[in-house]
C-alpha positions as CSV (number, residue, x, y, z in Angstrom):
1,X,0.0,0.0,0.0
2,X,1.2,3.5,-0.9
3,X,0.3,6.8,0.6
4,X,-1.8,7.5,-2.5
5,X,-3.7,4.2,-1.9
6,X,-4.3,5.0,1.8
7,X,-5.5,8.5,1.1
8,X,-7.7,7.3,-1.7
9,X,-9.2,4.5,0.4
10,X,-10.1,7.1,3.1
11,X,-11.3,9.7,0.6
12,X,-8.7,12.2,1.8
13,X,-7.2,14.7,-0.6
14,X,-3.6,15.9,-0.4
15,X,-4.6,19.3,0.9
16,X,-6.8,17.8,3.7
17,X,-4.0,15.4,4.6
18,X,-1.6,18.3,4.8
19,X,-3.9,20.2,7.0
20,X,-4.5,17.3,9.3
21,X,-0.8,16.5,9.6
22,X,0.3,20.2,9.7
23,X,2.7,19.8,6.8
24,X,2.8,21.5,3.4
25,X,0.6,20.1,0.6
26,X,3.6,19.9,-1.7
27,X,5.3,17.7,0.8
28,X,2.4,15.3,0.8
29,X,2.4,15.3,-3.0
30,X,6.1,14.6,-3.2
31,X,5.9,11.7,-0.7
32,X,2.7,10.2,-2.3
33,X,4.3,10.4,-5.8
34,X,7.6,8.9,-4.6
35,X,9.5,12.1,-5.4
36,X,10.8,12.5,-1.8
37,X,11.3,10.3,1.2
38,X,9.4,11.3,4.3
39,X,11.4,12.7,7.1
40,X,10.9,11.0,10.5
41,X,8.9,13.8,12.0
42,X,6.6,13.9,8.9
43,X,6.1,10.2,9.2
44,X,4.9,10.7,12.8
45,X,2.7,13.6,11.9
46,X,1.1,11.6,9.1
47,X,0.6,8.6,11.2
48,X,-1.1,10.5,13.9
49,X,-3.3,12.4,11.4
50,X,-4.3,9.2,9.6
51,X,-4.7,7.0,12.6
52,X,-2.0,4.4,11.8
53,X,1.2,3.5,13.6
54,X,4.4,5.3,12.8
55,X,5.9,2.0,11.8
56,X,3.1,1.3,9.3
57,X,3.3,4.9,8.0
58,X,7.0,4.5,7.5
59,X,6.4,1.3,5.4
60,X,3.6,3.1,3.4
61,X,5.9,6.0,2.6
62,X,8.7,3.6,1.7
63,X,6.3,1.8,-0.6
64,X,5.4,5.0,-2.3
65,X,9.1,5.8,-2.9
66,X,9.8,2.2,-4.2
67,X,6.8,2.2,-6.5
68,X,8.0,5.5,-8.1
69,X,11.5,4.0,-8.5
70,X,10.2,0.9,-10.2
71,X,8.0,3.0,-12.6
72,X,11.2,4.9,-13.6
73,X,12.9,1.7,-14.6
74,X,10.1,0.5,-16.9
75,X,11.2,1.1,-20.5
76,X,8.8,3.1,-22.6
């Protein structure tokens, strides 16, 4: 599961997730799209805001990053 999947399942848009976690919307977008790795404090904020453990959120953010990396390797 990626951050995009989790937010989609819960019907939460990036701007709402950003407000709930008190982080910038661009940060949510970069993490969800695998363009950036989440900093530890961001992982904790997201976890609290979305009601999951920090360990699970860390795995979700890592999956988002890994998914984007695998997409980059697929030849066109």
